[in-house]
N, CA, C and O of each residue as an XYZ file, in Angstrom:
832
protein
N       3.085     16.754     48.932
C       4.060     15.659     48.826
C       5.061     15.981     47.716
O       4.663     16.349     46.610
N       6.343     15.846     48.002
C       7.361     16.128     46.995
C       7.452     14.985     46.001
O       7.183     13.829     46.327
N       7.839     15.333     44.777
C       7.965     14.310     43.740
C       9.240     13.507     43.946
O      10.229     14.015     44.475
N       9.205     12.230     43.516
C      10.403     11.405     43.540
C      11.360     11.897     42.466
O      10.971     12.650     41.573
N      12.627     11.463     42.560
C      13.620     11.856     41.557
C      13.215     11.379     40.169
O      13.374     12.111     39.192
N      12.684     10.135     40.071
C      12.300      9.597     38.768
C      11.116     10.358     38.199
O      11.049     10.602     36.995
N      10.166     10.738     39.079
C       9.008     11.501     38.616
C       9.427     12.885     38.138
O       8.946     13.358     37.108
N      10.313     13.532     38.874
C      10.788     14.861     38.482
C      11.548     14.798     37.162
O      11.419     15.685     36.319
N      12.341     13.740     36.989
C      13.084     13.578     35.732
C      12.124     13.400     34.573
O      12.322     13.972     33.502
N      11.073     12.599     34.787
C      10.086     12.369     33.727
C       9.406     13.680     33.347
O       9.202     13.957     32.165
N       9.058     14.483     34.345
C       8.394     15.758     34.080
C       9.292     16.681     33.260
O       8.832     17.334     32.322
N      10.582     16.731     33.620
C      11.514     17.575     32.860
C      11.630     17.090     31.424
O      11.587     17.882     30.483
N      11.779     15.762     31.266
C      11.902     15.182     29.926
C      10.650     15.460     29.104
O      10.723     15.783     27.918
N       9.494     15.325     29.763
C       8.234     15.473     29.048
C       8.079     16.882     28.495
O       7.762     17.061     27.319
N       8.299     17.867     29.329
C       8.055     19.236     28.901
C       9.169     19.766     27.998
O       8.960     20.741     27.276
N      10.344     19.144     28.026
C      11.422     19.528     27.122
C      11.427     18.707     25.831
O      12.214     18.970     24.922
N      10.546     17.716     25.762
C      10.537     16.764     24.657
C      10.044     17.428     23.370
O       8.931     17.951     23.334
N      10.863     17.412     22.313
C      10.424     18.044     21.058
C       9.211     17.352     20.448
O       8.419     17.995     19.760
N       9.052     16.044     20.689
C       7.899     15.335     20.135
C       6.606     15.714     20.857
O       5.539     15.727     20.243
N       6.689     16.019     22.140
C       5.525     16.516     22.872
C       5.081     17.846     22.274
O       3.895     18.066     22.028
N       6.042     18.720     22.046
C       5.733     20.036     21.480
C       5.201     19.898     20.060
O       4.282     20.616     19.664
N       5.779     18.973     19.292
C       5.346     18.764     17.914
C       3.921     18.219     17.873
O       3.127     18.616     17.021
N       3.598     17.312     18.790
C       2.238     16.760     18.862
C       1.228     17.863     19.156
O       0.151     17.905     18.562
N       1.580     18.740     20.064
C       0.697     19.854     20.397
C       0.508     20.777     19.199
O      -0.604     21.227     18.920
N       1.587     21.051     18.503
C       1.535     21.949     17.350
C       0.691     21.370     16.220
O      -0.061     22.090     15.563
N       0.823     20.050     15.998
C       0.135     19.406     14.876
C      -1.239     18.855     15.239
O      -1.927     18.294     14.386
N      -1.643     19.012     16.499
C      -2.981     18.605     16.895
C      -3.146     17.127     17.184
O      -4.257     16.601     17.126
N      -2.048     16.452     17.495
C      -2.137     15.037     17.863
C      -2.266     14.886     19.378
O      -1.870     15.768     20.141
N      -2.814     13.776     19.787
C      -3.137     13.575     21.194
C      -1.962     13.127     22.049
O      -2.005     13.255     23.273
N      -0.926     12.610     21.430
C       0.231     12.150     22.201
C       1.465     12.126     21.314
O       1.371     12.095     20.087
N       2.621     12.141     21.961
C       3.888     12.069     21.241
C       4.067     10.708     20.567
O       4.850     10.579     19.626
N       3.339      9.687     21.052
C       3.492      8.329     20.523
C       3.134      8.239     19.051
O       3.560      7.308     18.367
N       2.357      9.193     18.553
C       1.972      9.150     17.151
C       3.188      9.206     16.236
O       3.148      8.679     15.125
N       4.276      9.842     16.692
C       5.448      9.975     15.827
C       6.217      8.664     15.701
O       6.980      8.485     14.752
N       6.025      7.752     16.640
C       6.583      6.407     16.486
C       5.875      5.694     15.334
O       6.512      5.086     14.474
N       4.549      5.782     15.337
C       3.776      5.154     14.266
C       4.049      5.825     12.924
O       4.156      5.149     11.901
N       4.162      7.141     12.925
C       4.436      7.857     11.673
C       5.766      7.432     11.072
O       5.876      7.274      9.856
N       6.780      7.246     11.914
C       8.087      6.828     11.400
C       8.028      5.417     10.815
O       8.612      5.150      9.765
N       7.322      4.520     11.497
C       7.154      3.165     10.966
C       6.371      3.203      9.658
O       6.692      2.484      8.712
N       5.344      4.043      9.612
C       4.552      4.189      8.392
C       5.402      4.698      7.226
O       5.281      4.203      6.106
N       6.246      5.669      7.484
C       7.090      6.222      6.419
C       8.063      5.181      5.873
O       8.410      5.199      4.692
N       8.496      4.276      6.744
C       9.467      3.262      6.326
C       8.798      2.038      5.700
O       9.283      1.498      4.705
N       7.680      1.606      6.291
C       7.107      0.312      5.921
C       5.739      0.377      5.252
O       5.263     -0.632      4.730
N       5.102      1.539      5.258
C       3.803      1.708      4.598
C       2.796      0.637      5.041
O       2.227     -0.075      4.213
N       2.595      0.539      6.324
C       1.704     -0.507      6.842
C       0.238     -0.090      6.824
O      -0.642     -0.947      6.910
N      -0.044      1.209      6.716
C      -1.419      1.702      6.679
C      -1.694      2.239      5.286
O      -0.979      3.105      4.782
N      -2.759      1.700      4.667
C      -3.086      2.100      3.301
C      -4.571      2.432      3.210
O      -5.376      1.903      3.977
N      -4.934      3.304      2.278
C      -6.355      3.588      2.067
C      -7.135      2.296      1.818
O      -6.661      1.401      1.117
N      -8.322      2.207      2.392
C      -9.159      1.025      2.201
C      -8.994     -0.039      3.263
O      -9.711     -1.039      3.242
N      -8.071      0.145      4.191
C      -7.843     -0.840      5.257
C      -8.860     -0.691      6.387
O      -9.446      0.375      6.578
N      -9.057     -1.776      7.129
C      -9.725     -1.744      8.421
C      -8.678     -2.033      9.490
O      -7.874     -2.955      9.350
N      -8.695     -1.235     10.567
C      -7.622     -1.257     11.558
C      -8.197     -1.410     12.962
O      -9.220     -0.811     13.294
N      -7.530     -2.218     13.780
C      -7.860     -2.329     15.198
C      -6.677     -1.812     16.007
O      -5.531     -2.200     15.784
N      -6.982     -0.931     16.947
C      -5.969     -0.302     17.796
C      -6.220     -0.735     19.239
O      -7.183     -0.296     19.867
N      -5.347     -1.599     19.761
C      -5.492     -2.124     21.119
C      -4.774     -1.211     22.117
O      -3.652     -0.768     21.869
N      -5.430     -0.937     23.243
C      -4.836     -0.039     24.228
C      -4.690      1.356     23.653
O      -3.628      1.970     23.752
N      -5.760      1.855     23.053
C      -5.674      3.017     22.176
C      -5.537      4.361     22.881
O      -4.923      5.278     22.337
N      -6.097      4.495     24.083
C      -6.117      5.816     24.745
C      -4.704      6.373     24.922
O      -3.785      5.615     25.234
N      -4.513      7.665     24.731
C      -5.517      8.716     24.485
C      -5.976      8.848     23.046
O      -6.841      9.675     22.759
N      -5.421      8.050     22.120
C      -5.985      8.001     20.779
C      -5.120      8.494     19.643
O      -5.600      8.610     18.516
N      -3.843      8.792     19.908
C      -2.976      9.303     18.853
C      -2.827      8.362     17.672
O      -2.867      8.793     16.520
N      -2.654      7.074     17.956
C      -2.488      6.102     16.865
C      -3.777      5.967     16.052
O      -3.735      5.905     14.823
N      -4.918      5.923     16.737
C      -6.199      5.833     16.027
C      -6.434      7.069     15.170
O      -6.916      6.979     14.040
N      -6.089      8.208     15.722
C      -6.211      9.480     15.023
C      -5.416      9.453     13.718
O      -5.930      9.823     12.663
N      -4.165      9.015     13.799
C      -3.306      8.956     12.617
C      -3.808      7.916     11.621
O      -3.817      8.163     10.415
N      -4.226      6.755     12.119
C      -4.698      5.696     11.226
C      -5.937      6.137     10.460
O      -6.062      5.866      9.266
N      -6.852      6.815     11.144
C      -8.081      7.251     10.475
C      -7.775      8.251      9.376
O      -8.416      8.229      8.325
N      -6.819      9.117      9.598
C      -6.415     10.071      8.567
C      -5.856      9.358      7.338
O      -5.919      9.881      6.226
N      -5.311      8.167      7.545
C      -4.593      7.454      6.476
C      -5.470      6.517      5.663
O      -5.161      6.248      4.502
N      -6.568      6.005      6.247
C      -7.338      4.963      5.551
C      -8.530      5.489      4.777
O      -9.028      4.802      3.886
N      -8.999      6.677      5.087
C     -10.161      7.216      4.398
C     -11.447      7.006      5.182
O     -11.471      6.296      6.187
N     -12.507      7.631      4.709
C     -13.754      7.688      5.473
C     -14.593      6.428      5.418
O     -15.402      6.191      6.315
N     -14.419      5.613      4.387
C     -15.305      4.462      4.211
C     -14.874      3.257      5.032
O     -15.629      2.292      5.150
N     -13.690      3.294      5.593
C     -13.187      2.129      6.313
C     -13.133      2.376      7.805
O     -13.314      3.500      8.274
N     -12.879      1.296      8.553
C     -13.050      1.321      9.999
C     -11.724      1.390     10.749
O     -10.760      0.703     10.409
N     -11.701      2.233     11.775
C     -10.712      2.123     12.841
C     -11.499      1.853     14.113
O     -12.332      2.660     14.526
N     -11.226      0.712     14.726
C     -11.883      0.358     15.982
C     -10.830      0.365     17.080
O      -9.848     -0.376     17.022
N     -11.045      1.203     18.073
C     -10.099      1.378     19.173
C     -10.666      0.746     20.434
O     -11.860      0.855     20.713
N      -9.793      0.078     21.201
C     -10.205     -0.543     22.460
C      -9.268     -0.107     23.572
O      -8.060      0.012     23.370
N      -9.839      0.131     24.757
C      -9.011      0.439     25.916
C      -9.827      0.278     27.192
O     -11.052      0.399     27.200
N      -9.095      0.001     28.273
C      -9.704     -0.030     29.601
C     -10.038      1.376     30.089
O     -10.928      1.564     30.919
N      -9.311      2.359     29.561
C      -9.494      3.747     29.965
C     -10.414      4.470     28.980
O     -10.408      4.160     27.789
N     -11.195      5.419     29.463
C     -12.029      6.214     28.553
C     -11.157      6.990     27.565
O     -10.003      7.310     27.850
N     -11.726      7.281     26.417
C     -11.011      8.036     25.391
C     -11.960      9.057     24.785
O     -13.096      8.733     24.442
N     -11.494     10.278     24.657
C     -12.315     11.302     24.027
C     -12.610     10.901     22.584
O     -11.729     10.379     21.900
N     -13.824     11.134     22.114
C     -14.199     10.689     20.765
C     -13.291     11.273     19.678
O     -12.805     12.400     19.774
N     -13.087     10.464     18.653
C     -12.377     10.889     17.448
C     -13.311     10.652     16.276
O     -13.865      9.562     16.134
N     -13.486     11.639     15.453
C     -14.397     11.521     14.326
C     -14.009     10.348     13.438
O     -12.891     10.283     12.927
N     -14.949      9.419     13.260
C     -14.708      8.279     12.390
C     -14.072      7.079     13.056
O     -13.892      6.043     12.417
N     -13.724      7.198     14.342
C     -13.128      6.083     15.077
C     -14.176      5.499     16.029
O     -14.803      6.227     16.799
N     -14.353      4.200     15.965
C     -15.321      3.491     16.806
C     -14.587      3.005     18.058
O     -13.651      2.212     17.954
N     -14.996      3.467     19.223
C     -14.293      3.148     20.462
C     -15.087      2.166     21.315
O     -16.294      2.326     21.497
N     -14.400      1.147     21.838
C     -14.993      0.185     22.761
C     -14.264      0.299     24.090
O     -13.052      0.098     24.155
N     -14.989      0.618     25.137
C     -14.421      0.718     26.482
C     -14.532     -0.632     27.172
O     -15.632     -1.153     27.359
N     -13.386     -1.200     27.552
C     -13.423     -2.482     28.243
C     -12.149     -3.277     28.028
O     -11.229     -2.841     27.337
N     -12.118     -4.439     28.628
C     -10.959     -5.330     28.605
C     -11.117     -6.337     27.479
O     -12.011     -7.183     27.512
N     -10.242     -6.243     26.476
C     -10.410     -7.122     25.313
C     -10.098     -8.586     25.629
O     -10.251     -9.450     24.764
N      -9.664     -8.871     26.856
C      -9.520    -10.265     27.269
C     -10.872    -10.911     27.539
O     -10.982    -12.137     27.589
N     -11.898    -10.089     27.714
C     -13.232    -10.601     28.038
C     -14.008    -10.908     26.763
O     -13.960    -10.148     25.796
N     -14.722    -12.024     26.771
C     -15.452    -12.464     25.591
C     -16.499    -11.448     25.165
O     -16.730    -11.267     23.970
N     -17.136    -10.782     26.119
C     -18.175     -9.808     25.766
C     -17.592     -8.649     24.948
O     -18.247     -8.129     24.045
N     -16.352     -8.249     25.274
C     -15.709     -7.155     24.531
C     -15.319     -7.631     23.136
O     -15.468     -6.894     22.161
N     -14.819     -8.864     23.040
C     -14.499     -9.415     21.719
C     -15.752     -9.563     20.870
O     -15.714     -9.362     19.656
N     -16.863     -9.915     21.510
C     -18.131    -10.013     20.782
C     -18.558     -8.648     20.259
O     -19.063     -8.537     19.142
N     -18.352     -7.603     21.071
C     -18.651     -6.239     20.612
C     -17.782     -5.870     19.415
O     -18.252     -5.267     18.451
N     -16.514     -6.243     19.494
C     -15.586     -5.961     18.403
C     -16.066     -6.611     17.109
O     -16.113     -5.962     16.064
N     -16.411     -7.860     17.177
C     -16.854     -8.580     15.979
C     -18.153     -7.983     15.434
O     -18.345     -7.887     14.222
N     -19.038     -7.586     16.347
C     -20.305     -6.991     15.915
C     -20.067     -5.685     15.163
O     -20.727     -5.413     14.160
N     -19.131     -4.884     15.646
C     -18.883     -3.590     15.014
C     -18.107     -3.724     13.703
O     -18.142     -2.834     12.853
N     -17.415     -4.840     13.557
C     -16.752     -5.092     12.275
C     -17.764     -5.394     11.174
O     -17.504     -5.147      9.996
N     -18.929     -5.934     11.571
C     -20.002     -6.241     10.626
C     -19.515     -7.105      9.473
O     -19.915     -6.922      8.323
N     -18.637     -8.057      9.807
C     -18.141     -8.980      8.795
C     -16.989     -8.459      7.966
O     -16.487     -9.171      7.097
N     -16.557     -7.232      8.213
C     -15.443     -6.655      7.437
C     -14.132     -7.323      7.819
O     -13.946     -7.746      8.960
N     -13.230     -7.414      6.857
C     -11.914     -7.985      7.123
C     -11.076     -6.998      7.934
O     -11.296     -5.789      7.862
N     -10.118     -7.512      8.703
C      -9.184     -6.682      9.465
C      -7.804     -6.823      8.842
O      -7.262     -7.923      8.744
N      -7.247     -5.695      8.422
C      -5.972     -5.708      7.710
C      -4.782     -5.417      8.613
O      -3.657     -5.815      8.309
N      -5.026     -4.721      9.727
C      -3.938     -4.327     10.627
C      -4.429     -4.327     12.063
O      -5.447     -3.715     12.385
N      -3.687     -5.025     12.928
C      -3.889     -4.933     14.376
C      -2.633     -4.306     14.952
O      -1.528     -4.798     14.727
N      -2.801     -3.227     15.692
C      -1.644     -2.556     16.278
C      -1.861     -2.348     17.770
O      -2.981     -2.134     18.234
N      -0.759     -2.417     18.504
C      -0.822     -2.289     19.963
C       0.385     -1.515     20.465
O       1.532     -1.920     20.275
N       0.098     -0.392     21.110
C       1.146      0.393     21.768
C       1.012      0.255     23.292
O       1.462      1.117     24.046
N       0.391     -0.833     23.722
C       0.139     -1.039     25.148
C       1.427     -1.215     25.937
O       2.387     -1.825     25.466
N       1.428     -0.673     27.134
C       2.511     -0.883     28.088
C       1.894     -1.017     29.473
O       0.874     -0.389     29.755
N       2.496     -1.825     30.343
C       1.947     -1.979     31.689
C       2.216     -0.734     32.526
O       3.083      0.075     32.194
N       1.467     -0.592     33.611
C       1.824      0.417     34.602
C       3.167      0.015     35.195
O       3.301     -1.057     35.786
N       4.157      0.883     35.031
C       5.521      0.515     35.397
C       5.707      0.535     36.915
O       5.370      1.509     37.587
N       6.253     -0.565     37.434
C       6.462     -0.699     38.883
C       7.851     -0.230     39.306
O       8.086      0.065     40.478
N       8.771     -0.165     38.338
C      10.166      0.137     38.658
C      11.004     -1.112     38.821
O      12.233     -1.042     38.841
N      10.345     -2.260     38.938
C      11.032     -3.541     38.996
C      11.136     -4.087     37.577
O      10.123     -4.456     36.985
N      12.344     -4.144     37.025
C      12.520     -4.503     35.613
C      11.973     -5.885     35.295
O      11.370     -6.087     34.240
N      12.175     -6.835     36.194
C      11.709     -8.192     35.955
C      10.181     -8.238     35.898
O       9.605     -8.858     35.004
N       9.535     -7.580     36.855
C       8.082     -7.548     36.896
C       7.513     -6.823     35.685
O       6.553     -7.285     35.067
N       8.108     -5.690     35.353
C       7.626     -4.906     34.211
C       7.789     -5.674     32.905
O       6.947     -5.571     32.013
N       8.868     -6.443     32.790
C       9.094     -7.227     31.585
C       8.030     -8.315     31.441
O       7.512     -8.539     30.347
N       7.711     -8.980     32.531
C       6.680    -10.026     32.509
C       5.332     -9.438     32.100
O       4.606    -10.029     31.301
N       5.006     -8.284     32.648
C       3.735     -7.636     32.328
C       3.685     -7.186     30.874
O       2.655     -7.309     30.210
N       4.799     -6.667     30.388
C       4.880     -6.236     28.995
C       4.694     -7.421     28.055
O       3.964     -7.336     27.067
N       5.356     -8.515     28.370
C       5.262     -9.727     27.552
C       3.839    -10.275     27.543
O       3.349    -10.743     26.515
N       3.187    -10.214     28.692
C       1.804    -10.689     28.802
C       0.887     -9.885     27.881
O       0.055    -10.458     27.178
N       1.039     -8.571     27.885
C       0.218     -7.732     27.012
C       0.483     -8.024     25.535
O      -0.441     -8.052     24.723
N       1.751     -8.240     25.199
C       2.097     -8.564     23.811
C       1.484     -9.895     23.388
O       1.010    -10.031     22.260
N       1.492    -10.869     24.280
C       0.880    -12.171     23.990
C      -0.623    -12.014     23.751
O      -1.178    -12.626     22.839
N      -1.271    -11.200     24.568
C      -2.701    -10.961     24.397
C      -2.984    -10.291     23.055
O      -3.940    -10.638     22.363
N      -2.138     -9.328     22.702
C      -2.307     -8.643     21.423
C      -2.140     -9.620     20.257
O      -2.905     -9.579     19.294
N      -1.142    -10.493     20.348
C      -0.929    -11.493     19.293
C      -2.118    -12.442     19.195
O      -2.554    -12.781     18.095
N      -2.635    -12.864     20.321
C      -3.790    -13.762     20.323
C      -4.990    -13.103     19.637
O      -5.703    -13.738     18.861
N      -5.196    -11.821     19.936
C      -6.288    -11.091     19.291
C      -6.052    -10.960     17.798
O      -6.966    -11.169     17.001
N      -4.824    -10.613     17.413
C      -4.497    -10.478     15.994
C      -4.753    -11.779     15.249
O      -5.305    -11.775     14.148
N      -4.351    -12.888     15.850
C      -4.555    -14.192     15.197
C      -6.031    -14.506     15.011
O      -6.400    -15.211     14.072
N      -6.872    -13.998     15.885
C      -8.298    -14.326     15.815
C      -9.066    -13.457     14.817
O     -10.145    -13.844     14.369
N      -8.518    -12.277     14.461
C      -9.304    -11.366     13.623
C      -8.647    -11.005     12.292
O      -9.340    -10.575     11.370
N      -7.329    -11.169     12.167
C      -6.647    -10.718     10.946
C      -7.042    -11.538      9.723
O      -7.247    -12.749      9.799
N      -7.142    -10.857      8.619
C      -7.333    -11.521      7.345
C      -5.994    -12.088      6.868
O      -4.952    -11.556      7.251
N      -5.979    -13.151      6.044
C      -4.712    -13.648      5.496
C      -3.940    -12.533      4.803
O      -4.500    -11.764      4.022
N      -2.632    -12.456      5.103
C      -1.804    -11.405      4.557
C      -1.775    -10.149      5.402
O      -1.075     -9.193      5.068
N      -2.536    -10.137      6.507
C      -2.635     -8.959      7.366
C      -1.360     -8.657      8.141
O      -0.397     -9.424      8.114
N      -1.380     -7.523      8.829
C      -0.192     -6.989      9.508
C      -0.457     -6.807     10.996
O      -1.569     -6.488     11.416
N       0.599     -7.018     11.781
C       0.535     -6.911     13.242
C       1.709     -6.065     13.710
O       2.855     -6.326     13.346
N       1.417     -5.042     14.524
C       2.456     -4.165     15.074
C       2.266     -4.109     16.583
O       1.182     -3.779     17.066
N       3.327     -4.435     17.333
C       3.176     -4.509     18.786
C       4.437     -3.992     19.479
O       5.562     -4.246     19.048
N       4.204     -3.258     20.567
C       5.328     -2.782     21.384
C       5.711     -3.832     22.402
O       4.856     -4.511     22.970
N       7.027     -3.957     22.628
C       7.531     -4.892     23.625
C       8.858     -4.359     24.149
O       9.590     -3.672     23.437
N       9.156     -4.684     25.393
C      10.441     -4.295     25.968
C      11.437     -5.431     25.778
O      11.101     -6.600     25.967
N      12.646     -5.086     25.409
C      13.692     -6.087     25.242
C      14.117     -6.605     26.611
O      14.321     -5.833     27.548
N      14.244     -7.908     26.707
C      14.595     -8.526     27.974
C      14.180     -9.981     27.955
O      13.988    -10.565     26.889
N      14.044    -10.563     29.124
C      13.692    -11.977     29.232
C      12.367    -12.256     28.530
O      11.380    -11.551     28.740
N      12.358    -13.290     27.697
C      11.150    -13.680     26.981
C      10.988    -13.017     25.621
O      10.139    -13.428     24.829
N      11.793    -11.998     25.341
C      11.646    -11.276     24.084
C      11.913    -12.179     22.883
O      11.116    -12.221     21.946
N      13.024    -12.897     22.909
C      13.393    -13.740     21.764
C      12.362    -14.844     21.535
O      12.046    -15.179     20.393
N      11.846    -15.400     22.612
C      10.833    -16.442     22.489
C       9.569    -15.900     21.824
O       8.991    -16.546     20.950
N       9.148    -14.707     22.247
C       7.966    -14.094     21.640
C       8.224    -13.755     20.176
O       7.354    -13.946     19.327
N       9.412    -13.255     19.888
C       9.791    -12.932     18.509
C       9.672    -14.169     17.624
O       9.142    -14.093     16.515
N      10.159    -15.296     18.104
C      10.066    -16.545     17.322
C       8.609    -16.969     17.147
O       8.227    -17.465     16.088
N       7.809    -16.775     18.174
C       6.393    -17.130     18.077
C       5.701    -16.321     16.985
O       4.919    -16.859     16.201
N       5.993    -15.034     16.943
C       5.402    -14.186     15.912
C       5.851    -14.649     14.524
O       5.052    -14.682     13.588
N       7.116    -15.000     14.395
C       7.637    -15.471     13.107
C       6.902    -16.707     12.608
O       6.817    -16.941     11.402
N       6.373    -17.493     13.534
C       5.651    -18.711     13.160
C       4.373    -18.391     12.394
O       3.930    -19.179     11.559
N       3.782    -17.230     12.680
C       2.463    -16.901     12.120
C       2.512    -15.893     10.978
O       1.493    -15.642     10.335
N       3.679    -15.312     10.716
C       3.779    -14.269      9.694
C       4.956    -14.555      8.761
O       5.949    -15.168      9.154
N       4.821    -14.101      7.531
C       5.859    -14.358      6.534
C       7.099    -13.492      6.727
O       8.212    -13.919      6.419
N       6.909    -12.287      7.233
C       8.037    -11.374      7.414
C       7.902    -10.661      8.753
O       6.858    -10.084      9.056
N       8.968    -10.704      9.554
C       8.949    -10.067     10.876
C      10.227     -9.248     11.032
O      11.333     -9.759     10.856
N      10.055     -7.963     11.365
C      11.200     -7.078     11.570
C      11.029     -6.338     12.891
O       9.926     -6.263     13.434
N      12.120     -5.799     13.397
C      12.101     -5.028     14.636
C      12.404     -3.570     14.301
O      13.349     -3.266     13.574
N      11.593     -2.689     14.841
C      11.779     -1.257     14.599
C      11.975     -0.528     15.936
O      11.299     -0.813     16.925
N      12.906      0.406     15.936
C      13.163      1.267     17.095
C      13.038      2.713     16.610
O      14.030      3.304     16.182
N      11.836      3.288     16.671
C      11.650      4.650     16.153
C      12.473      5.681     16.924
O      12.748      5.507     18.112
N      12.855      6.737     16.248
C      13.607      7.804     16.889
C      12.797      8.469     17.998
O      13.361      9.007     18.950
N      11.470      8.428     17.870
C      10.612      9.052     18.874
C      10.554      8.264     20.185
O      10.079      8.785     21.194
N      11.027      7.025     20.183
C      11.155      6.292     21.447
C      12.204      6.989     22.304
O      13.255      7.391     21.803
N      11.923      7.129     23.580
C      12.879      7.810     24.445
C      14.192      7.023     24.457
O      14.166      5.797     24.556
N      15.330      7.700     24.359
C      16.622      7.023     24.226
C      16.913      6.006     25.324
O      17.497      4.957     25.054
N      16.512      6.303     26.563
C      16.842      5.372     27.651
C      15.846      4.216     27.761
O      16.023      3.315     28.580
N      14.789      4.246     26.924
C      13.797      3.171     26.958
C      14.285      1.972     26.148
O      14.905      2.135     25.098
N      14.000      0.770     26.643
C      14.358     -0.437     25.895
C      13.176     -0.962     25.086
O      13.150     -2.129     24.697
N      12.200     -0.093     24.836
C      11.059     -0.510     24.029
C      11.447     -0.603     22.560
O      12.237      0.195     22.056
N      10.882     -1.584     21.893
C      10.986     -1.718     20.443
C       9.619     -2.144     19.934
O       8.720     -2.466     20.711
N       9.480     -2.139     18.620
C       8.231     -2.583     18.004
C       8.524     -3.775     17.094
O       9.432     -3.741     16.264
N       7.742     -4.808     17.274
C       7.806     -5.956     16.371
C       6.743     -5.743     15.301
O       5.555     -5.621     15.600
N       7.185     -5.701     14.060
C       6.295     -5.518     12.923
C       6.258     -6.819     12.128
O       7.272     -7.282     11.605
N       5.066     -7.390     12.053
C       4.888     -8.683     11.386
C       3.923     -8.515     10.215
O       2.819     -7.993     10.376
N       4.349     -8.963      9.039
C       3.554     -8.785      7.823
C       3.333    -10.126      7.138
O       4.172    -11.023      7.207
N       2.199    -10.241      6.482
C       1.883    -11.471      5.774
C       1.371    -12.554      6.691
O       1.983    -13.616      6.807
N       0.241    -12.293      7.350
C      -0.318    -13.261      8.295
C      -0.683    -14.564      7.593
O      -1.336    -14.572      6.550
N      -0.243    -15.654      8.193
C      -0.550    -16.984      7.658
C      -1.717    -17.559      8.447
O      -1.539    -18.128      9.524
N      -2.900    -17.403      7.898
C      -4.117    -17.837      8.591
C      -4.099    -19.353      8.742
O      -3.921    -20.085      7.768
N      -4.285    -19.813      9.975
C      -4.304    -21.244     10.248
C      -5.650    -21.628     10.828
O      -6.301    -20.791     11.454
N      -6.092    -22.868     10.643
C      -7.396    -23.286     11.158
C      -7.438    -23.156     12.677
O      -8.458    -23.462     13.295
């Protein structure tokens, strides 16, 4: 079966992508790690001594980078519907974090430890229909925010990917309600034609 034009374009972009080559050279699992690295260089959201939750973690580039940054005594807990090859020092939970049993596993593995950062690089399986893809993206972001609100310690940080479009401003305002400072980041490693951005929220205001 021949590839579609969009699939062929993606393949060309992927193999010509300097971030793909850089990830391979530096031993990272995906090019997406350079988005997190750029945000880290600007905002210093990951610090030694933190506990971090990585939602939609596979193949594990973000968890890999976070573990390198926090030190050996603290936790990175990664969750995904897809299997992920083990990463030394990263605790992986396979399953849907919308399910109570998976959230119970998460809490058990935290062992009462505080969570300082919840991050999500999740994106839906793209259908090619912008309206449908936007709704799915927004849904995942809402789920990530709900999880962050349930586990973050006061003053904690939330980082989530979202596509700009219908519902974006409403979600942005919702995040502002729960955090003291909210900014939007567009890393250079994001593909130029992508409308993805990252909402970075700092200073979680814990509410009953």
